[in-house]
N, C-alpha and C positions, 0 to 999 in steps of 0.2 A: 515205043510207048513212053519210055522214060524221058525222051526228049520233050514231049508235049505236056508232061505232067506238071512241070515247074511253072510255066506260064499260067496254067489253069488255077493253080494255088494262088498266084499273085492276083489274078483277076477276081477270085473269090474274096480275097482280103480287101481289095478296093471296093467291091460291091458292099461288103459289110460296113466299111467305114462310111460310105455314102448313106446307107440306110440309117446308121446311128445318128449322123449329123442331121439328116432330114427329120427324124423323130424329135431330136432335141430342138430343132428350129420350130417345129409345129407346136411343141409344148410351150416353148418360150414365147412364141407369137400370141398364143391364145391366153396364156395366164402368166405374164411376166412378173406380176406382183407376188405370186407364190414362190417363184425362183429367187427373187430378190428380198424376200420378206426378212430374212435373218441378216442381210448384209447392208442394206441401204435404209436408213431411218426415214420415216414419213416427214412430210412438210411440217406437221405439228411438232414432231420431235426435234426438227432442226431450228425451230424458233428459239431465240436467245433467252427468253424469260426463264425457263427452268434451269438454264445452264449458268446463270450469273452468280449463283452462290455456291462456292466450293464446299464440299462436305467438311464437317468439323473433324478435327483430328481424333483418332481413337486413343485408347490407353497406350502410354509409352512403355518402353522396356527398361527396367532398372538394370544397370550393369552389375555383374557379380561383385559382391562385397559392399554394395550400397547400403546406406543407412535409410531405413523406412522412417520418414520423418513423423508420420502420425503416431508412431510408437513413442516418440519423445514428448508428446503433448500429454499432460495429465488427463486421465480419463474423465474426471468430473468437469473439465473445461472444454473437452473436445467438441461437443455438439455445438455449443455457443460460438466457439472460435471458428468453426467451419462456416457457420452462417455469416459471421462478420467478414471472413475471407472471401466468400462468394460475392457478397455485396460490393466489397472493395474491388474485386476483379472486374465485375460488370461496369463499375464506374470508370476504371482505367480503360476498358475497351471502348467506352463511350467517348473518351478523349481523343481517340485515333480516328482518322477520316475513313470510316468503314465503307462508304460508297466507293472510294478509290481502291479498295482491296478486293472488290468483287471480281470474280473470274469472268472474262468476256471471250466470246468466240467470233471469229470472222467467218461468215458463210462463203462457200465457193461461188465464183462467177456472179458476184453481186453487181448490179448497175449503179449502186450508190457509192459516192465518193465522200469521205469525211475524215477528220483528223483522228488518228489512232493514239497519239501520245503528245504531251507537251502543251495542250491547250489550257492555259492558266488565266484566270480572271481575278481582278481585284473585287473584294466584296462590295456589293451595291453599285457597281460601275458597269455601264453598258460596254460590251466588247464584241466585236465582230467575230463570228465563228469561221475560222479559215478553212478553205478547201472543200466547202460543201458544193456538191454538183451531182447531176443525174446524167448517166450515159445509157440511153435507151434507144431502141429502134423507132422508126417512124410510126406515129399513131395520131389519131384525131385530137386526143387530149392527154395531158400529163398531170398527175396529181400526186403530191408528196405531202407528208406530215412530219412534224417534229414535236416531241413531247419531252418536257423536263419536269422535275418535282420541286426544286428549291429556287426557282427563278422564273422569269418571264422571257418570252421571245418576241422580237419585233423585226420588221423589215420595211423596205420602202413601199409605199402605197401608190401603185401606178394609176393612171387616169382611166384606162380601159384595157380590155383584152385579158384580164387576169381576175381570178376570184380568190380572195384571201379571207380566211376565217381565223379567229383567235389572236389577232394582232394585240400584243400587250398582255397575253395570257400564257398559261403553262403549255397549251397545245396550239401550234400554228399549222394551218393547212393552206397550201398554195396550189392552185389549179390553173393551167394555161394550155392553150392550143399550140403554143410555140415553146419548143425546148430551149431555144436561145433566151427568150424572155424569162422562163422559169429559172434557168441557171444564173441569169443576171440578178434575180431577186434572192436566190439562195446565197449568192456572194455578198449580199447586204443584210443577212440575218444576224441580229445581235442577241447576246444572252446577258441578262442582268439578274444577279442573285437578289433575293428579296429579304434575306436575313443576314445580319452581320455576323461573321465568324472569321477568326484569323487563319484557320486552316481546316477546310472541310472539302466536300466534293459533291458533284451531282452526276447523274447518268442521263444522257440524252438519247432518246429513241428516234431513229430516222427511218421512215417507211415509204415504200413505193410498191403498189400492188401487194404481192405476197412476200416481198423482200423486206427485211428489217435489219438494221444495224444499230448497235448500241456503242456509244463512245463516252469516255470519261471527261468531265470538266473539273479541273482543280480550282477551288476557290481559296485564294491565299492572300493574306495581307503581306505586302513586301516588307522585308526587314531592313532596318537602318544598319549599314555596315558598322562594325566595331573593329577598328584597325589598331595595330600596335606599331609604334615607331621603332624600327630595329636599330636606329642610331648607327654608330660607326665602329663600336667595339663590343666585346663579349659582355661587358658589364651592363650595357644597355639592352642586351638581348635575353640574358638569363639571370634568374635569381636562384640562389642555393637555399633549399629549405630542409629543416631537420626537426626532429622531436626528441626532447631529452627528459629523462626521469631518473634522478638519483645517480647520474653517471657524469659528473662534471670533469673528472679526470680524463675520461675518453673524449668528452666534448672539446676540451682544450687542445688535445692532440689533433683532433679533426680540424679545428679552426686554424691552428698553426700550419698544418699541411696545406690548407686552402690558400693561406696567405703566401706560401712559398711559390705558388704558381699563379694566383689571381689576387693581386693586391687590392683591387678596387671593387670587386664583385660584391653585391649585396648578399648578406646571409641572414635568413629569418629563422629564429629559434622559438619553438613552442615548448614551454616548460611547465610541467605539472608536478614538480618535486614538492615534498612536504615543507622543506625550508629552502626556498629558492636562493641561489647564489647569483649575485649580479654579475653579468658578463659584460665586460667593457671592450671597447675597440671601435674603430671607424668602420662604417658600413656593416654594422651588426644591429639587428632588431631582435630584442628578446621580449616575448610576450608571456607574462606569468598567468597561469591558469589556476583554477581551484585544484587542490591535490588529487592525484590519481584519477584523472578524468579519462585516461586511456589514449592509446596510440592514434586511433582514427579521429577522435575529437581534436587531438593535437595537429594532425595533418590538415584537417579542415581549417583550423585557425591559421596555421602558417600560410597555407595557399590562398586564403582569403585576403592576405595582405600583399600578395605579389602584384606588381605593376608592369612587369615585363611580359613579352610574348610567351616566353618559356620559363619553366622552373626545373631545376635539377633536384630530385629527391635523393637524399643520402641518410643513412642511419648515423647516430651519434658516435658509433664505434668504428666507423670507416676511416680511411686515411688516403689522401690524394697522393698519387705517384706520378712518375714521368709519363705513364700511359693514360692518365686521366685527362684526356683532351676533350674538353667540352665542345670546342669548335668543330670537331669531327662529327659529333652528334647533331649539332645545329646544321651542319652542311647537309646531312641526310634529310633532316626534317624540312629544310627549305627547298630541297630538290624534289621531295615527295610531299607536297602540301596536304595530301589526304591523311597522312599519318597523324596520330594523336599522342602516342606514347612510344618511346624508343628506349629499350633497355640495353645495358652493357654487361660486362663481367664483374664479378666480385671475387677477388682473391683467386682468379683463374676459373671460377665457376660461372658458366653462362646458363643460368637457370631460366627455363621458359616452360610453358605448358599449353596444352590445347584443351578447349572446353567443347564437349559434345552435349548439345541440348536438344531435347525433344519436347514439344509443347504439351503433348499428352491430352487426355480427356479433361473436359472443363472442370468437373467436380473434383477429380483426383489431383490434378496438377501435373507438372512436367517432370522430366528426369534429367539430371545433370551429372556429367561424368568429367572429372578433371584428370587428364592424362599427362603426367610429367614427362619432360624431355621429348615432347612431340610438337611439331610445328607444321606449317603449311608448305610454303615453297620460298625460294630466295626472293628478296626484294629486287625488282627489276632495276638494273643499273648498279646494284650494290650486292655483289655475291657474298660478301662477308656478313650480310644481314638477312634475316628470314622473318616472314610474317608468322605471328603466333596469336594466342588468346591472352596470355599474361606473361609477365617477365619478373625478374628479380627486383629487390628493393632499391637498386641503383638505376634510375631512369630519368630521361629528359621527357618532359610532357608539355603539351600545348595548354596553357593556363586556362583559357576559357572552356575548352572541351572537358577538362577534368573537373572544373567547378560545376559544370552542368550535371555530372554524374555524382560527385561528392563521395566522401568516405563516411559510412554510416557510424555516427558516434556511439551507437549502442554496442558496437564491438570494441571492447576495451583492451583485452590482453593479447590474444594471438589472432591476427586478422591481416591478411594480405590478398590472398586469392579472391576473397569476397568482394573486394573493390572491382576486380576484373569481371567477376560474375555479374555485378550490377551494371557494368559498362558493356557487357556483351551485346553486340549489335549497334552500339553507339560509339565505341572507341576502336580505331584501327591501330593495332599494336604490332611492333616488330622488335626483334632482339638482334644486337650486333656483337660481333666478337672482336672488333678492332679497337674498342675503348674499354678500359677497365679501371677499377678502383681497388685499393687494398683494404684488408680487414685487420684491425689492431689485434696483436697477440693477447691471449688470455694471461692474466697475471693475478697475483694474490689480491683478494677482494678486501676493500675497506668496509666499514660499517654500513654505509649507504648502499654500496654495491651488493652486499649480502642481502640487504633488505629488498633491493631491486629484484633479485632472483626469486624471492618469495612471491612477487607480483607477476613476474614474467611468465611463469608456467601455469597453464590453465588447470582448473579443477573440473571434475565431472559436471558440476553445475554450470560451468562456463560452456562446455561442449553441448550440454542439453539446451542451454539458452540459444546458442548459435543455430542448432538444428530447428528449434521452434521458430526462430527468425526466418530461416529458409522456407519453412513450411508456410508461413503466413505471407511474409513480404515478397518472396520470390515465387510464390505459388507453386512450390515443388512437392512432388510425391516422394522423391528420393534423391540422394546426393552421394557421390562417391569421390573421395580424394585419392587419386592414384599417382 
């Protein structure tokens, strides 16, 4: 009996499996929609319209130890300030090509062929839309439509065999019994923007039966190149810039050290001392400012006068050494043309930091966290350099890139990281350890230098002002300096 019991159990198991599969097939065959209801979206849900706008970011998370910036705004000014900030934020958003930032989805197995990236047109200029085509099975008639909102669509008008509606309008419909003829006409469809704008965009809707594709059109005025002649030596490639205030003794040490290694390089000095002392010497430009205008105002002035492709920023109490090889920094910048700012070491310290930014909810603002001594990864081809968000006060920079970001002259006393905060997303920054500059030793202070110290260190009012500036200008909810 035991010999025949095992096959009987196996047979019973097989019969059970067959019955289960049969029941599942019957249920699936009669009501597949119920089985797939939670897994497969309907045709309406797959349409691109509702999916083109990504959700707005929610509230961001402030890092531990962050300053809540709204607490730095006087309570009697807060309500009106928030209204002005919201208005300014909306205006800034309007300056960006919002159509080009919408989220688009490509549906599976679509018979529509269209450009997905890189289609750029000049404003008010007819331009063929590349790659338009229909791949569909045989049928008696083929009908497609194209729809845009900021321009008009045109194509060739054949003599017969094709029906075209909306030629020269925002919606173009082409119908033909021949797929070959239809595709020939799609290959001749042009887009012309109807409003002049230097950088905006449009979304084109391309439809066939129940299939719809949406692709972006970039409308952009081409820019005239602005090139810098690099010349044949370092003096035609780099200008040294600095800002001085009541520290002429240190400034002269800096200038003498520069001339020990670079006799012909141009040096630009922004000077906001109370009683300016005239600095003489070849290849030196000294610009006298109103007294005590501050560090960032001086930086702006100095850099505005640079005519070379790069400038090297140094503090007035630095000193050039054998390791201050500007050529090595230029080599890296020329090899990696995407770079905008390249920092070095100061007195052995390779200071750099990483900025973590979350946009946050629109009314509250974003969250910003500066993390010192943190970087991204090594710069390809230069293992001694790493990408970061900000660097020390000794850096080589691309002149035109920094001029676009600029240094906010409202920040007068202590400000450095704030420039990189303003440039986040605009400036590609790296830090290198193979080029360094020295720092002059501290010595007994004279009368002017003692007065300088009283201006150098910020008061609580300066910190409050900086936080209020972050709240409004940078649209931040909180900031942390780590």
